[in-house]
N, C-alpha and C positions, 0 to 999 in steps of 0.2 A: 828109505826114506820116505817120509809120509806126504803128501804135496794136497793140497786141498785146491780145485779147478774149479773157473764158470763150468757149469754143465750146456751152458751152448757151444761153448768151445771144443767139448769130445763127441758133438754132435750129437747130443737131445735136443729135440726141438720143443723149447720154451723160450726162443727171440718171440715181442709184444708179435710179429706181424708171423708167428705160429710155427718161426722154422729155426736153424742152426747159423752156428758161427763155425764149423769145425774147421778145429786147425791139425790136420794131417801130425805135424812133429809134434804138438801137446797131448795128443791119442798113444802116439808111441810111447809117453810116458809111462801108460796102466800094465806095460809089458814088463818092467821094470821096478817099477814102483807103486808105492799103496800110496791109489786117485782116490779120491773122493770130492764127486762130483756136486755143487752147489748151484742154486738158483733161489736169488734172495727173493728174488719176485715172487715166484711158483709158491716159494715158506712163507712170503704173505698172504697169499691164500687167491689174488690174482689171476687169473683164467689164460690161457693162453688158445688162441691169438687174442689178445688185448689193444687198447689205444695206446699208440704212443708217448712216453711221459718221460720228463726232463724236470731239470730243477730249476724252480724259478722261485730268487729272493729265499733260498736256504728250505722252499716246497718243494715238493715231489708235484707236479702239475699235468695230467695227461694233453694234449693237445687242445681234446671235448671243452678245455679249463674244469676240469672237475680233479679236485684236490686229490691223489692216492698216497699223500705223505704219509696216514698211521700206517698201508700194509706195509708200501718197501720198508720205514722203521721195525716194523713188526717181524717182517721178514729177516730183515739186514742181524735184529739181533736173534735172530733163530739161526742163524750161516754162523751168527760171532759164537755163538754156545754149539757148534758143531766145532767150529777151531778150536774152542779148548777145552773139547769133550776127548778130540783127536789129535790135538798139537802139531800137527803141521810143521816142517821145514821150511813149508812155503806155499805162497797164494800166489794164486795164478790168476789174473782177471780178465776178463772184456773192456776192452776199451773204450771209450767213452760214455758207457752207461753211466744212467743215476743211482743207479745198485754198485757198482762194480765199477767203474772208469778210474782211474789212477794217473794221478795231474790235471787230466783236459779231461771236461765234461760237456758236452752241448750246452749253449747260452739260455737256454730257456723260450727261444727264441724260436724253437722250429724251423728253424732255417739252414741248419746243420753248418754255424759257427761253433766254432769250442772258444773255452775259456778256460783257465788253469783253476783245476781243484779236484775233487776226488765223490765220490759216486757215494753214497747211503753206508754199504756196509764196507768199500775200500778205505773209509775212514775209519769207522769202526774197528776195523782188524788192525790197521798200524797205532790204532788209541792204545789198543790193546797190548801192543811189542809186537805184533807176529811180522814176520818178512814179508812186504805185498811187491808184487811184480805187473808189470800191467802186460796182455798178450803181444804185446805189438811190440815192447823192449823186450823180451825173455827172447834170448837165443838160443836155440839148438847147441851149437858148437860150446856151449857151457854147460850143460847139461846139469841138471837141478840133483 
């Protein structure tokens, strides 16, 4: 099985704050499956660390008020190209992220409030027909 996973969930230090979101159960999948790590934000040319960003009225803005929408969309496009090339059976993405959030993302107020919606890459991947799941919804007992 081929699984595309947000790189931060596999322990790569690509989060906006320079850290990661290591998910030990997801990292274990690398032993049994072909796992492709991806960080759309890094693929879009954004540095690590970087100013936090959220989707504000459909546009990705950072906390400083600068639009980073072009970089997010470029990175999402590159991540989607990787998905199309590798044809993963499943895509598992980081929760609430403006790139990878599935079903819920931060509301753009930088206050931690959540709204229904998807990150830029998550939306593109779903529209392209991929099976996409939020890391918090993935159940180890269900195993990919």
